[in-house]
N, CA, C and O of each residue as an XYZ file, in Angstrom:
468
protein
N      29.314     70.818     70.434
C      29.771     70.507     69.083
C      28.547     70.143     68.238
O      27.705     69.355     68.668
N      28.453     70.707     67.062
C      27.308     70.482     66.173
C      27.630     69.467     65.079
O      27.582     69.809     63.898
N      27.949     68.254     65.438
C      28.266     67.230     64.448
C      27.000     66.717     63.785
O      25.910     66.755     64.357
N      27.174     66.240     62.572
C      26.058     65.694     61.806
C      26.085     64.181     61.914
O      27.154     63.572     61.897
N      24.911     63.572     62.024
C      24.781     62.125     62.118
C      23.595     61.652     61.295
O      23.087     62.377     60.439
N      23.166     60.434     61.563
C      22.072     59.824     60.808
C      21.055     59.246     61.775
O      21.395     58.442     62.643
N      19.807     59.661     61.620
C      18.705     59.063     62.361
C      18.111     57.983     61.470
O      17.810     58.242     60.305
N      17.936     56.771     62.003
C      17.503     55.635     61.200
C      16.201     55.069     61.736
O      16.049     54.807     62.930
N      15.261     54.887     60.804
C      14.003     54.208     61.116
C      13.886     53.019     60.174
O      14.237     53.106     58.997
N      13.388     51.906     60.706
C      13.126     50.730     59.880
C      11.639     50.432     59.993
O      11.113     50.222     61.086
N      10.973     50.419     58.848
C       9.522     50.220     58.778
C       8.772     51.199     59.682
O       7.810     50.832     60.356
N       9.235     52.458     59.681
C       8.585     53.511     60.441
C       8.909     53.531     61.921
O       8.483     54.443     62.630
N       9.644     52.559     62.399
C       9.970     52.468     63.824
C      11.351     53.055     64.092
O      12.327     52.686     63.440
N      11.426     53.969     65.052
C      12.710     54.574     65.411
C      13.675     53.463     65.829
O      13.374     52.667     66.718
N      14.839     53.422     65.175
C      15.801     52.355     65.428
C      17.029     52.866     66.172
O      17.375     52.354     67.237
N      17.686     53.881     65.605
C      18.911     54.379     66.238
C      19.252     55.755     65.677
O      18.898     56.084     64.545
N      19.934     56.537     66.474
C      20.390     57.874     66.085
C      21.906     57.838     66.194
O      22.450     57.838     67.298
N      22.589     57.806     65.062
C      24.028     57.557     65.041
C      24.814     58.827     64.768
O      24.360     59.716     64.047
N      25.984     58.895     65.347
C      26.880     60.017     65.116
C      27.921     60.083     66.213
O      27.867     59.348     67.198
N      28.863     60.975     66.018
C      29.967     61.127     66.964
C      29.910     62.494     67.627
O      29.581     63.491     66.984
N      30.222     62.535     68.884
C      30.397     63.789     69.606
C      31.888     64.081     69.701
O      32.418     64.338     70.782
N      32.551     64.038     68.558
C      34.001     64.230     68.464
C      34.295     65.094     67.245
O      33.417     65.346     66.421
N      35.518     65.534     67.145
C      35.898     66.422     66.045
C      36.163     65.661     64.741
O      35.859     66.173     63.664
N      36.722     64.453     64.818
C      37.157     63.744     63.608
C      36.581     62.337     63.583
O      36.771     61.559     64.519
N      35.880     62.019     62.509
C      35.212     60.722     62.454
C      34.785     60.385     61.032
O      34.778     61.238     60.144
N      34.432     59.126     60.843
C      33.808     58.627     59.616
C      32.556     57.883     60.060
O      32.602     57.095     61.004
N      31.441     58.129     59.386
C      30.173     57.483     59.714
C      29.596     56.905     58.436
O      29.557     57.583     57.409
N      29.146     55.657     58.489
C      28.535     55.062     57.296
C      27.303     54.238     57.679
O      27.212     53.665     58.765
N      26.362     54.209     56.734
C      25.169     53.357     56.840
C      25.076     52.631     55.508
O      25.067     53.266     54.454
N      25.006     51.303     55.548
C      25.090     50.528     54.314
C      24.097     49.373     54.309
O      24.043     48.565     55.235
N      23.317     49.323     53.240
C      22.444     48.169     53.014
C      23.154     47.254     52.028
O      23.783     47.728     51.081
N      23.058     45.957     52.242
C      23.733     44.997     51.365
C      22.805     43.826     51.072
O      21.989     43.434     51.906
N      22.949     43.281     49.875
C      22.191     42.117     49.452
C      23.181     41.104     48.905
O      24.054     41.449     48.109
N      23.047     39.860     49.330
C      23.949     38.816     48.841
C      23.138     37.615     48.390
O      22.225     37.164     49.082
N      23.483     37.114     47.234
C      22.917     35.862     46.734
C      24.107     34.978     46.386
O      24.798     35.197     45.391
N      24.330     33.977     47.227
C      25.492     33.107     47.059
C      25.066     31.759     46.497
O      23.957     31.282     46.741
N      25.965     31.168     45.750
C      25.709     29.849     45.198
C      25.583     28.850     46.341
O      26.456     28.777     47.205
N      24.517     28.094     46.346
C      24.329     27.054     47.346
C      23.806     27.548     48.675
O      23.752     26.782     49.637
N      23.412     28.832     48.754
C      22.863     29.309     50.017
C      21.733     30.291     49.744
O      21.459     30.635     48.594
N      21.092     30.730     50.792
C      19.957     31.630     50.662
C      20.406     33.059     50.408
O      21.576     33.409     50.564
N      19.435     33.872     50.013
C      19.679     35.295     49.857
C      19.739     35.931     51.241
O      19.084     35.472     52.176
N      20.522     36.981     51.358
C      20.637     37.690     52.626
C      20.544     39.186     52.381
O      21.222     39.727     51.508
N      19.700     39.847     53.158
C      19.639     41.301     53.175
C      20.213     41.747     54.508
O      19.875     41.188     55.551
N      21.064     42.733     54.476
C      21.619     43.219     55.727
C      21.722     44.727     55.740
O      21.733     45.375     54.693
N      21.798     45.271     56.929
C      21.959     46.708     57.101
C      22.937     46.940     58.239
O      22.762     46.426     59.344
N      23.970     47.723     57.950
C      25.033     47.953     58.926
C      25.273     49.447     59.065
O      25.331     50.173     58.073
N      25.411     49.894     60.296
C      25.772     51.282     60.578
C      26.987     51.250     61.486
O      26.962     50.645     62.558
N      28.031     51.895     61.054
C      29.259     51.915     61.833
C      30.082     53.130     61.483
O      29.611     54.057     60.824
N      31.304     53.110     61.929
C      32.166     54.236     61.634
C      33.535     54.082     62.235
O      33.910     53.027     62.747
N      34.271     55.172     62.155
C      35.623     55.220     62.672
C      35.762     56.451     63.548
O      35.532     57.576     63.104
N      36.134     56.228     64.779
C      36.511     57.320     65.669
C      37.955     57.647     65.307
O      38.884     56.984     65.769
N      38.138     58.665     64.486
C      39.473     58.981     63.962
C      40.431     59.426     65.049
O      41.634     59.188     64.941
N      39.923     60.070     66.102
C      40.804     60.510     67.193
C      41.381     59.314     67.945
O      42.561     59.312     68.294
N      40.558     58.299     68.195
C      41.013     57.107     68.929
C      41.477     55.997     67.990
O      41.965     54.967     68.454
N      41.335     56.187     66.674
C      41.635     55.173     65.665
C      40.968     53.857     66.060
O      41.624     52.826     66.213
N      39.647     53.923     66.219
C      38.869     52.765     66.665
C      37.608     52.633     65.817
O      36.853     53.593     65.661
N      37.383     51.433     65.267
C      36.148     51.146     64.547
C      35.026     50.931     65.549
O      35.231     50.335     66.606
N      33.827     51.424     65.206
C      32.676     51.261     66.091
C      31.452     50.837     65.289
O      31.401     51.014     64.072
N      30.473     50.280     65.981
C      29.207     49.839     65.401
C      28.057     50.469     66.169
O      28.168     50.758     67.361
N      26.962     50.674     65.472
C      25.700     51.023     66.114
C      24.661     49.940     65.838
O      23.877     49.574     66.714
N      24.670     49.433     64.605
C      23.606     48.529     64.201
C      24.121     47.555     63.153
O      24.833     47.947     62.228
N      23.764     46.302     63.297
C      24.070     45.274     62.309
C      22.885     44.315     62.338
O      22.775     43.490     63.244
N      22.001     44.422     61.352
C      20.757     43.674     61.400
C      20.404     43.112     60.027
O      20.938     43.552     59.009
N      19.517     42.152     60.010
C      19.000     41.591     58.767
C      17.766     42.370     58.338
O      17.053     42.933     59.168
N      17.525     42.395     57.050
C      16.329     43.010     56.486
C      15.568     41.970     55.691
O      16.115     40.932     55.319
N      14.304     42.255     55.434
C      13.465     41.391     54.612
C      12.984     42.168     53.398
O      12.919     43.397     53.425
N      12.653     41.461     52.348
C      12.115     42.091     51.153
C      10.926     42.962     51.534
O      10.021     42.507     52.235
N      10.923     44.193     51.085
C       9.837     45.111     51.390
C      10.072     46.004     52.590
O       9.318     46.954     52.803
N      11.113     45.722     53.392
C      11.412     46.594     54.521
C      11.760     47.991     54.005
O      12.379     48.138     52.952
N      11.357     49.002     54.755
C      11.632     50.387     54.403
C      12.606     50.960     55.417
O      12.309     51.035     56.609
N      13.782     51.365     54.926
C      14.804     51.967     55.781
C      14.845     53.458     55.448
O      15.028     53.842     54.293
N      14.674     54.291     56.477
C      14.672     55.737     56.292
C      15.886     56.327     56.993
O      16.120     56.075     58.176
N      16.655     57.115     56.248
C      17.825     57.797     56.791
C      17.546     59.288     56.786
O      17.152     59.847     55.762
N      17.746     59.927     57.915
C      17.564     61.370     58.028
C      18.857     61.962     58.574
O      19.362     61.512     59.602
N      19.394     62.972     57.889
C      20.613     63.626     58.345
C      20.228     64.585     59.470
O      19.377     65.456     59.293
N      20.872     64.411     60.637
C      20.492     65.157     61.835
C      21.740     65.654     62.573
O      22.862     65.224     62.303
N      21.503     66.574     63.514
C      22.534     66.990     64.472
C      22.302     66.220     65.754
O      21.214     65.684     65.963
N      23.321     66.154     66.632
C      23.233     65.405     67.882
C      22.094     65.884     68.747
O      21.456     66.887     68.426
N      21.826     65.198     69.829
C      22.637     64.147     70.441
C      22.470     62.802     69.733
O      21.518     62.587     68.983
N      23.422     61.906     69.993
C      23.462     60.606     69.340
C      23.450     59.472     70.363
O      23.854     59.648     71.513
N      22.982     58.312     69.922
C      23.051     57.110     70.747
C      24.509     56.652     70.830
O      25.261     56.840     69.874
N      24.922     56.056     71.948
C      26.305     55.590     72.070
C      26.582     54.424     71.117
O      25.703     53.611     70.831
N      27.807     54.366     70.641
C      28.245     53.270     69.771
C      28.819     52.146     70.622
O      28.992     52.278     71.834
N      29.114     51.018     69.936
C      29.770     49.878     70.577
C      31.076     49.618     69.832
O      31.141     49.865     68.628
N      32.106     49.133     70.494
C      33.328     48.776     69.771
C      33.014     47.722     68.705
O      32.223     46.808     68.942
N      33.628     47.853     67.551
C      33.453     46.888     66.472
C      34.129     45.589     66.866
O      35.274     45.588     67.317
N      33.417     44.477     66.695
C      33.984     43.162     67.021
C      34.119     42.353     65.744
O      33.128     41.928     65.151
N      35.348     42.151     65.335
C      35.624     41.332     64.161
C      35.346     39.878     64.515
O      35.875     39.358     65.497
N      34.519     39.228     63.713
C      34.168     37.839     63.994
C      35.129     36.913     63.263
O      35.189     36.893     62.034
N      35.868     36.160     64.038
C      36.807     35.201     63.469
C      36.054     33.890     63.262
O      35.487     33.340     64.206
N      36.049     33.388     62.017
C      35.332     32.136     61.775
C      36.000     30.958     62.474
O      37.212     30.946     62.685
N      35.186     29.973     62.825
C      35.744     28.763     63.425
C      36.540     28.011     62.354
O      36.415     28.297     61.163
N      37.348     27.060     62.785
C      38.130     26.261     61.827
C      37.196     25.543     60.855
O      37.488     25.447     59.663
N      36.071     25.038     61.367
C      35.100     24.327     60.529
C      34.493     25.274     59.488
O      34.368     24.908     58.319
N      34.118     26.486     59.904
C      33.552     27.465     58.965
C      34.581     27.871     57.917
O      34.248     28.012     56.740
N      35.820     28.057     58.335
C      36.882     28.448     57.415
C      37.150     27.341     56.396
O      37.315     27.618     55.208
N      37.195     26.094     56.853
C      37.412     24.970     55.946
C      36.260     24.846     54.959
O      36.490     24.625     53.770
N      35.037     24.984     55.424
C      33.865     24.924     54.546
C      33.951     26.015     53.468
O      33.704     25.746     52.293
N      34.299     27.237     53.869
C      34.437     28.340     52.927
C      35.520     28.037     51.891
O      35.308     28.234     50.695
N      36.670     27.563     52.347
C      37.779     27.290     51.436
C      37.460     26.150     50.477
O      37.851     26.201     49.311
N      36.757     25.123     50.946
C      36.366     24.021     50.061
C      35.348     24.485     49.017
O      35.445     24.110     47.849
N      34.380     25.293     49.429
C      33.411     25.840     48.474
C      34.112     26.679     47.417
O      33.792     26.588     46.231
N      35.068     27.495     47.846
C      35.839     28.313     46.918
C      36.657     27.435     45.975
O      36.701     27.693     44.772
N      37.301     26.407     46.509
C      38.097     25.498     45.698
C      37.257     24.842     44.601
O      37.635     24.862     43.430
N      36.119     24.264     44.981
C      35.284     23.571     43.998
C      34.668     24.534     42.983
O      34.493     24.176     41.818
N      34.343     25.741     43.414
C      33.806     26.731     42.478
C      34.882     27.125     41.471
O      34.614     27.190     40.271
N      36.091     27.387     41.948
C      37.176     27.761     41.044
C      37.578     26.604     40.143
O      37.895     26.807     38.971
N      37.567     25.394     40.685
C      37.905     24.222     39.876
C      36.931     24.094     38.712
O      37.341     23.789     37.593
N      35.640     24.327     38.967
C      34.627     24.260     37.910
C      34.813     25.402     36.905
O      34.733     25.188     35.695
N      35.057     26.596     37.405
C      35.217     27.753     36.522
C      36.458     27.632     35.642
O      36.465     28.103     34.504
N      37.499     27.007     36.166
C      38.772     26.937     35.453
C      39.045     25.582     34.816
O      40.168     25.320     34.384
N      38.044     24.726     34.750
C      38.265     23.354     34.282
C      38.849     23.292     32.878
O      39.588     22.357     32.568
N      38.539     24.262     32.018
C      39.075     24.249     30.658
C      40.554     24.671     30.604
O      41.193     24.548     29.559
N      41.085     25.159     31.706
C      42.473     25.622     31.756
C      43.363     24.738     32.598
O      44.551     25.023     32.750
N      42.811     23.662     33.152
C      43.563     22.784     34.022
C      43.984     21.541     33.265
O      43.166     20.862     32.644
N      45.285     21.253     33.330
C      45.808     20.027     32.718
C      46.041     19.018     33.828
O      46.757     19.298     34.790
N      45.439     17.848     33.695
C      45.613     16.830     34.742
C      46.456     15.694     34.249
O      46.709     14.745     34.991
């Protein structure tokens, strides 16, 4: 099967060769930047996809990046490195409470002119 995938290098170093040896799939590579109130900036890079035949999400890479890092994507044909099952991370009760309190106080500040006490 001649499926198309993505060969990824970070700062010139071969990192991973992603793709599916299947007929039906979704493949994505995504860089993300987040600047949150009260926390540091975060750069991230994620490569994953969907095995449509098995209806299963998979991962190849989930890593942090730094300012100035160079990520190179090359569209390639197989063979590909094996994927890993996607693992959804459930936050702890403490992390969830912290998130909800931060959201509450942020919304309270944003909506203070609309709140009658």
